MDAnalysis code that builds the backbone (N, CA, C; Angstrom):
import MDAnalysis as mda
import numpy as np

u = mda.Universe.empty(429, n_residues=143, atom_resindex=np.repeat(np.arange(143), 3), trajectory=True)
u.add_TopologyAttr("name", ["N", "CA", "C"] * 143)
u.add_TopologyAttr("resid", np.arange(1, 144))
u.add_TopologyAttr("resname", ["MET", "SER", "MET", "GLN", "ALA", "ALA", "SER", "LEU", "GLU", "ALA", "LEU", "GLU", "ARG", "ALA", "SER", "VAL", "SER", "THR", "THR", "LEU", "VAL", "ARG", "ALA", "LEU", "ALA", "GLN", "VAL", "PHE", "GLU", "PHE", "GLU", "PHE", "ALA", "ALA", "ARG", "LYS", "GLU", "ASP", "LEU", "ALA", "THR", "LYS", "LYS", "ASP", "ILE", "ALA", "ASP", "VAL", "ARG", "GLY", "GLU", "ILE", "ALA", "ASP", "VAL", "ARG", "GLY", "GLU", "ILE", "SER", "GLY", "VAL", "ARG", "ALA", "GLU", "ILE", "ALA", "ASP", "VAL", "ARG", "GLY", "GLU", "ILE", "GLY", "ALA", "LEU", "ARG", "THR", "GLU", "LEU", "ARG", "THR", "GLU", "MET", "THR", "GLU", "ILE", "ARG", "HIS", "GLY", "LEU", "GLU", "LEU", "LYS", "ILE", "ALA", "GLY", "LEU", "LYS", "THR", "GLU", "ILE", "GLN", "GLY", "VAL", "ARG", "ALA", "GLU", "VAL", "HIS", "SER", "ALA", "THR", "SER", "GLY", "LEU", "ALA", "ARG", "GLN", "MET", "TYR", "ILE", "ALA", "ILE", "LEU", "GLY", "GLN", "MET", "ALA", "VAL", "LEU", "LEU", "GLY", "PHE", "PHE", "TYR", "PHE", "PHE", "ILE", "THR", "GLN", "LEU", "ARG"])
u.atoms.positions = np.array([
    [-18.750, -11.840, 12.788],
    [-18.233, -11.532, 14.064],
    [-16.909, -10.942, 13.806],
    [-16.656, -9.831, 14.404],
    [-15.290, -9.181, 14.213],
    [-14.647, -8.912, 15.450],
    [-14.590, -9.968, 16.223],
    [-13.935, -9.909, 17.510],
    [-12.343, -10.099, 17.170],
    [-11.607, -9.445, 17.841],
    [-10.106, -9.515, 17.727],
    [-9.555, -10.866, 18.065],
    [-8.638, -11.413, 17.420],
    [-8.019, -12.626, 17.612],
    [-7.337, -12.596, 19.055],
    [-6.752, -11.641, 19.460],
    [-6.134, -11.593, 20.638],
    [-7.053, -11.644, 21.845],
    [-8.349, -11.104, 21.633],
    [-9.345, -11.229, 22.728],
    [-9.787, -12.618, 22.746],
    [-9.877, -13.194, 21.540],
    [-10.345, -14.611, 21.579],
    [-9.461, -15.601, 22.277],
    [-8.068, -15.391, 22.090],
    [-7.006, -16.193, 22.654],
    [-7.019, -15.947, 24.166],
    [-7.253, -14.732, 24.638],
    [-7.224, -14.521, 26.127],
    [-8.271, -15.065, 26.816],
    [-9.488, -15.247, 26.068],
    [-10.598, -15.814, 26.800],
    [-10.460, -17.361, 26.719],
    [-9.862, -18.001, 25.700],
    [-9.689, -19.300, 25.644],
    [-8.574, -19.855, 26.584],
    [-7.587, -18.987, 26.927],
    [-6.630, -19.297, 27.899],
    [-7.094, -19.430, 29.210],
    [-8.289, -18.624, 29.496],
    [-8.910, -18.541, 30.838],
    [-9.788, -19.697, 30.891],
    [-9.797, -20.639, 30.056],
    [-10.707, -21.913, 30.064],
    [-12.184, -21.565, 29.878],
    [-12.346, -20.612, 29.041],
    [-13.727, -20.339, 28.764],
    [-14.003, -21.003, 27.444],
    [-15.073, -21.700, 27.300],
    [-15.562, -22.459, 26.107],
    [-15.618, -21.557, 24.966],
    [-15.452, -21.962, 23.661],
    [-15.377, -21.312, 22.550],
    [-16.770, -20.872, 22.213],
    [-17.856, -21.668, 22.409],
    [-19.210, -21.210, 22.227],
    [-19.607, -20.073, 23.106],
    [-19.110, -20.160, 24.376],
    [-19.437, -19.027, 25.310],
    [-18.752, -17.794, 24.941],
    [-17.479, -17.876, 24.443],
    [-16.748, -16.773, 23.958],
    [-17.430, -16.148, 22.776],
    [-17.914, -17.023, 21.787],
    [-18.559, -16.427, 20.617],
    [-19.959, -15.804, 20.946],
    [-20.755, -16.360, 22.008],
    [-21.851, -15.905, 22.362],
    [-21.670, -14.473, 23.042],
    [-20.646, -14.344, 23.928],
    [-20.389, -13.102, 24.462],
    [-19.959, -11.969, 23.392],
    [-19.155, -12.481, 22.392],
    [-18.764, -11.567, 21.361],
    [-20.071, -11.094, 20.592],
    [-20.953, -11.963, 20.360],
    [-22.131, -11.567, 19.695],
    [-23.003, -10.463, 20.513],
    [-23.034, -10.780, 21.784],
    [-23.903, -9.897, 22.735],
    [-23.112, -8.515, 22.766],
    [-21.893, -8.517, 22.962],
    [-21.188, -7.249, 22.861],
    [-21.231, -6.460, 21.574],
    [-21.233, -7.175, 20.541],
    [-21.373, -6.683, 19.215],
    [-22.749, -6.068, 19.082],
    [-23.775, -6.775, 19.426],
    [-25.121, -6.134, 19.233],
    [-25.319, -5.004, 20.179],
    [-24.859, -5.042, 21.424],
    [-24.937, -3.931, 22.294],
    [-24.258, -2.715, 21.765],
    [-22.990, -2.871, 21.297],
    [-22.306, -1.783, 20.656],
    [-22.964, -1.136, 19.454],
    [-23.517, -2.043, 18.667],
    [-24.320, -1.582, 17.512],
    [-25.504, -0.734, 17.849],
    [-26.179, -1.261, 18.956],
    [-27.452, -0.531, 19.307],
    [-26.984, 0.762, 20.020],
    [-25.837, 0.950, 20.616],
    [-25.442, 2.155, 21.296],
    [-24.513, 2.959, 20.456],
    [-24.305, 2.599, 19.308],
    [-23.372, 3.303, 18.438],
    [-23.675, 4.777, 18.164],
    [-25.020, 5.029, 18.059],
    [-25.394, 6.481, 17.884],
    [-25.152, 7.256, 19.061],
    [-25.127, 6.655, 20.239],
    [-24.905, 7.378, 21.592],
    [-23.493, 7.532, 21.926],
    [-22.622, 6.964, 21.265],
    [-21.254, 7.058, 21.466],
    [-20.567, 8.263, 20.598],
    [-19.632, 9.037, 21.039],
    [-18.938, 9.945, 20.270],
    [-17.592, 9.417, 19.810],
    [-17.358, 9.754, 18.659],
    [-16.019, 9.345, 18.115],
    [-15.113, 10.465, 18.386],
    [-13.882, 10.146, 18.049],
    [-12.783, 11.213, 18.127],
    [-13.071, 12.391, 17.199],
    [-13.687, 12.017, 15.989],
    [-13.925, 13.053, 14.986],
    [-15.064, 13.902, 15.487],
    [-16.049, 13.254, 16.293],
    [-17.242, 14.120, 16.763],
    [-16.668, 15.070, 17.861],
    [-15.794, 14.516, 18.678],
    [-15.277, 15.344, 19.767],
    [-14.383, 16.498, 19.142],
    [-13.645, 16.282, 18.173],
    [-12.906, 17.250, 17.416],
    [-13.783, 18.229, 16.778],
    [-14.915, 17.867, 16.170],
    [-15.888, 18.843, 15.590],
    [-16.351, 19.760, 16.771],
    [-16.819, 19.131, 17.862],
    [-17.349, 19.974, 18.940],
    [-16.295, 20.882, 19.351],
    [-15.124, 20.475, 19.581],
    [-14.033, 21.400, 19.966],
    [-13.849, 22.525, 18.997],
    [-13.879, 22.278, 17.711],
    [-13.817, 23.245, 16.758],
    [-14.959, 24.279, 16.746],
    [-16.184, 23.756, 17.028],
    [-17.295, 24.655, 17.241],
    [-17.173, 25.570, 18.402],
    [-16.680, 24.893, 19.426],
    [-16.338, 25.714, 20.788],
    [-15.399, 26.734, 20.547],
    [-14.327, 26.398, 19.782],
    [-13.374, 27.481, 19.434],
    [-13.943, 28.543, 18.531],
    [-14.955, 28.227, 17.587],
    [-15.549, 29.215, 16.788],
    [-16.352, 30.210, 17.647],
    [-17.079, 29.594, 18.605],
    [-17.903, 30.339, 19.487],
    [-17.107, 31.312, 20.393],
    [-16.032, 30.750, 20.873],
    [-15.135, 31.532, 21.649],
    [-14.666, 32.736, 20.812],
    [-14.200, 32.495, 19.531],
    [-13.880, 33.613, 18.751],
    [-14.993, 34.649, 18.454],
    [-16.232, 34.168, 18.427],
    [-17.317, 35.138, 18.179],
    [-17.486, 35.799, 19.427],
    [-17.431, 35.243, 20.653],
    [-17.525, 35.909, 21.821],
    [-16.464, 37.033, 22.030],
    [-15.252, 36.682, 21.517],
    [-14.201, 37.681, 21.723],
    [-14.430, 38.933, 20.702],
    [-15.059, 38.550, 19.595],
    [-15.395, 39.670, 18.665],
    [-16.487, 40.558, 19.392],
    [-17.538, 39.873, 19.939],
    [-18.660, 40.632, 20.544],
    [-17.980, 41.518, 21.813],
    [-17.101, 40.867, 22.502],
    [-16.477, 41.563, 23.664],
    [-15.731, 42.857, 23.016],
    [-15.011, 42.661, 21.915],
    [-14.310, 43.820, 21.357],
    [-15.358, 45.046, 20.945],
    [-16.558, 44.483, 20.273],
    [-17.463, 45.375, 19.859],
    [-18.122, 46.149, 21.116],
    [-18.254, 45.336, 22.145],
    [-18.820, 46.069, 23.295],
    [-17.824, 47.132, 23.937],
    [-16.655, 46.767, 23.915],
    [-15.600, 47.808, 24.295],
    [-15.629, 48.928, 23.344],
    [-15.632, 48.747, 22.006],
    [-15.755, 49.891, 21.117],
    [-16.982, 50.752, 21.486],
    [-18.182, 50.088, 21.688],
    [-19.439, 50.847, 22.020],
    [-19.176, 51.568, 23.347],
    [-18.626, 50.984, 24.313],
    [-18.343, 51.683, 25.744],
    [-17.372, 52.870, 25.434],
    [-16.494, 52.760, 24.624],
    [-15.617, 53.799, 24.213],
    [-16.430, 54.930, 23.570],
    [-17.364, 54.622, 22.626],
    [-18.170, 55.665, 21.953],
    [-19.026, 56.319, 22.921],
    [-19.625, 55.517, 23.851],
    [-20.573, 56.013, 24.823],
    [-19.760, 57.079, 25.759],
    [-18.584, 56.694, 26.205],
    [-17.799, 57.662, 26.958],
    [-17.419, 58.754, 26.159],
    [-17.106, 58.720, 24.904],
    [-16.891, 60.035, 24.038],
    [-18.092, 60.814, 23.966],
    [-19.246, 60.160, 23.751],
    [-20.498, 60.977, 23.644],
    [-20.795, 61.598, 24.998],
    [-20.607, 60.870, 25.994],
    [-20.821, 61.390, 27.386],
    [-20.048, 62.723, 27.626],
    [-18.709, 62.620, 27.300],
    [-17.914, 63.799, 27.347],
    [-18.391, 65.004, 26.518],
    [-18.709, 64.692, 25.315],
    [-19.152, 65.684, 24.402],
    [-20.535, 66.362, 24.919],
    [-21.387, 65.455, 25.467],
    [-22.644, 65.998, 25.923],
    [-22.442, 66.860, 27.092],
    [-21.465, 66.466, 28.059],
    [-21.162, 67.247, 29.103],
    [-20.633, 68.537, 28.766],
    [-19.745, 68.601, 27.659],
    [-19.090, 69.805, 27.243],
    [-20.267, 70.724, 26.743],
    [-21.119, 70.173, 25.914],
    [-22.099, 71.028, 25.382],
    [-23.127, 71.580, 26.385],
    [-23.444, 70.700, 27.404],
    [-24.270, 71.135, 28.449],
    [-23.672, 72.329, 29.275],
    [-22.314, 72.206, 29.390],
    [-21.543, 73.300, 30.209],
    [-21.664, 74.589, 29.389],
    [-21.365, 74.410, 28.085],
    [-21.425, 75.642, 27.156],
    [-22.809, 76.237, 27.239],
    [-23.829, 75.502, 27.076],
    [-25.259, 75.886, 27.167],
    [-25.551, 76.698, 28.533],
    [-25.121, 76.032, 29.575],
    [-25.313, 76.548, 30.936],
    [-24.689, 77.933, 30.965],
    [-23.431, 78.001, 30.536],
    [-22.639, 79.181, 30.500],
    [-23.499, 80.346, 29.665],
    [-23.936, 80.004, 28.509],
    [-24.638, 80.835, 27.727],
    [-25.873, 81.409, 28.297],
    [-26.506, 80.488, 29.053],
    [-27.801, 80.806, 29.774],
    [-27.438, 81.693, 30.843],
    [-26.359, 81.507, 31.593],
    [-26.046, 82.319, 32.752],
    [-25.782, 83.751, 32.255],
    [-25.054, 83.817, 31.060],
    [-24.787, 85.256, 30.502],
    [-26.076, 85.946, 30.046],
    [-26.947, 85.210, 29.503],
    [-28.182, 85.853, 29.099],
    [-29.024, 86.132, 30.262],
    [-29.060, 85.393, 31.322],
    [-29.784, 85.730, 32.597],
    [-29.126, 87.055, 33.200],
    [-27.854, 87.060, 33.142],
    [-27.249, 88.261, 33.718],
    [-27.499, 89.434, 32.999],
    [-27.623, 89.285, 31.665],
    [-27.974, 90.508, 30.809],
    [-29.489, 90.855, 31.046],
    [-30.344, 89.897, 31.202],
    [-31.671, 90.149, 31.425],
    [-31.812, 90.849, 32.753],
    [-31.089, 90.458, 33.843],
    [-31.074, 91.087, 35.050],
    [-30.704, 92.564, 34.981],
    [-29.664, 92.844, 34.198],
    [-29.237, 94.114, 33.963],
    [-30.324, 95.067, 33.308],
    [-30.905, 94.419, 32.277],
    [-32.008, 95.040, 31.632],
    [-33.195, 95.468, 32.488],
    [-33.556, 94.473, 33.379],
    [-34.614, 94.610, 34.362],
    [-34.306, 95.771, 35.260],
    [-33.141, 95.748, 35.714],
    [-32.718, 96.892, 36.618],
    [-32.866, 98.236, 35.984],
    [-32.440, 98.251, 34.638],
    [-32.492, 99.417, 33.893],
    [-34.047, 99.933, 33.789],
    [-34.875, 98.934, 33.423],
    [-36.265, 99.167, 33.279],
    [-36.952, 99.743, 34.624],
    [-36.525, 99.056, 35.635],
    [-37.064, 99.527, 36.952],
    [-36.507, 100.979, 37.221],
    [-35.367, 101.277, 36.934],
    [-34.949, 102.616, 37.164],
    [-35.678, 103.630, 36.250],
    [-35.976, 103.237, 35.033],
    [-36.749, 104.094, 34.227],
    [-38.149, 104.315, 34.767],
    [-38.772, 103.148, 35.142],
    [-40.158, 103.201, 35.667],
    [-40.089, 104.031, 37.022],
    [-39.169, 103.852, 37.792],
    [-38.975, 104.588, 38.988],
    [-38.884, 106.062, 38.768],
    [-38.084, 106.413, 37.878],
    [-37.988, 107.830, 37.526],
    [-39.192, 108.435, 36.899],
    [-39.810, 107.626, 36.047],
    [-41.104, 108.076, 35.372],
    [-42.217, 108.146, 36.385],
    [-42.240, 107.287, 37.270],
    [-43.177, 107.240, 38.370],
    [-43.105, 108.361, 39.356],
    [-41.803, 108.614, 39.827],
    [-41.549, 109.678, 40.586],
    [-41.899, 111.165, 39.920],
    [-41.678, 111.228, 38.666],
    [-42.053, 112.396, 38.001],
    [-43.459, 112.696, 37.797],
    [-44.188, 111.500, 37.556],
    [-45.739, 111.517, 37.412],
    [-46.243, 111.915, 38.808],
    [-45.816, 111.250, 39.863],
    [-46.181, 111.452, 41.150],
    [-46.132, 113.004, 41.509],
    [-45.035, 113.558, 41.105],
    [-44.714, 114.980, 41.481],
    [-45.845, 115.789, 40.709],
    [-46.033, 115.434, 39.348],
    [-46.937, 116.259, 38.566],
    [-48.322, 116.057, 39.126],
    [-48.705, 114.873, 39.582],
    [-50.024, 114.598, 40.149],
    [-50.216, 115.397, 41.393],
    [-49.256, 115.404, 42.310],
    [-49.369, 116.217, 43.510],
    [-49.485, 117.727, 43.192],
    [-48.786, 118.113, 42.167],
    [-48.890, 119.524, 41.835],
    [-50.346, 119.853, 41.262],
    [-50.833, 118.890, 40.456],
    [-52.056, 119.089, 39.915],
    [-53.188, 119.127, 40.944],
    [-53.089, 118.191, 41.935],
    [-54.022, 118.075, 43.063],
    [-53.878, 119.375, 43.829],
    [-52.775, 119.960, 44.020],
    [-52.566, 121.176, 44.837],
    [-53.277, 122.369, 44.023],
    [-52.969, 122.316, 42.822],
    [-53.601, 123.357, 41.902],
    [-55.080, 123.219, 41.907],
    [-55.658, 122.128, 41.757],
    [-57.179, 121.886, 41.809],
    [-57.685, 122.441, 43.199],
    [-56.962, 122.201, 44.190],
    [-57.393, 122.557, 45.638],
    [-57.349, 124.034, 45.565],
    [-56.478, 124.612, 45.125],
    [-56.335, 126.103, 45.093],
    [-57.409, 126.597, 44.423],
    [-57.739, 126.073, 43.130],
    [-58.925, 126.654, 42.394],
    [-60.169, 126.475, 43.181],
    [-60.395, 125.236, 43.757],
    [-61.556, 125.070, 44.467],
    [-61.822, 125.927, 45.695],
    [-60.636, 126.130, 46.306],
    [-60.616, 127.065, 47.538],
    [-60.984, 128.502, 46.984],
    [-60.457, 128.726, 45.912],
    [-60.747, 130.146, 45.340],
    [-62.173, 130.222, 45.006],
    [-62.883, 129.082, 44.316],
    [-64.217, 129.220, 44.026],
    [-65.064, 129.274, 45.425],
    [-64.621, 128.496, 46.343],
    [-65.307, 128.422, 47.670],
    [-65.258, 129.843, 48.346],
    [-64.065, 130.419, 48.265],
    [-63.834, 131.726, 48.852],
    [-64.744, 132.771, 48.081],
    [-64.762, 132.616, 46.800],
    [-65.592, 133.570, 45.975],
    [-67.030, 133.458, 46.289],
    [-67.560, 132.261, 46.435],
    [-68.981, 132.025, 46.684],
    [-69.259, 132.494, 48.117],
    [-68.428, 132.229, 49.126],
    [-68.621, 132.687, 50.459],
    [-68.710, 134.182, 50.483],
    [-67.770, 134.930, 49.852],
    [-67.777, 136.366, 49.974],
    [-68.877, 136.969, 49.150],
    [-69.390, 136.331, 48.108],
    [-70.524, 136.847, 47.303],
    [-71.921, 136.713, 48.072],
    [-71.906, 135.558, 48.740],
    [-73.220, 135.201, 49.421],
    [-73.426, 135.961, 50.700],
    [-72.480, 136.640, 51.273],
    [-72.691, 137.341, 52.481],
    [-73.234, 138.634, 52.371],
])
């Protein structure tokens, strides 16, 4: 039994019998021994606090990494927007060039078509003149 002498004296002064005091001491000792694994010592608490501090440090590191990644994402977003703007500008210039080319081709087609139409009308008129000439010739010969 490892009960403190001061505790024994306090119980004896309270007129508690020595056998009762020893029995209580044994009961408390057995109960504490049985619950010893459930109790945390100051060292256990210090270890847990140390582990908590380590986890907090790791969390701070992860937060810093997240901030770095966010910064990189922001830089990439800006770079992407710049590239998209440049591509859009280039496409707009190419579209404008194509529109100009199309207008030029339309003008060429129009001029070629109008020249061909003129030639076709002249050919039709010429054929009509020839046919009228043949028709006149046949009518005058058959009479």
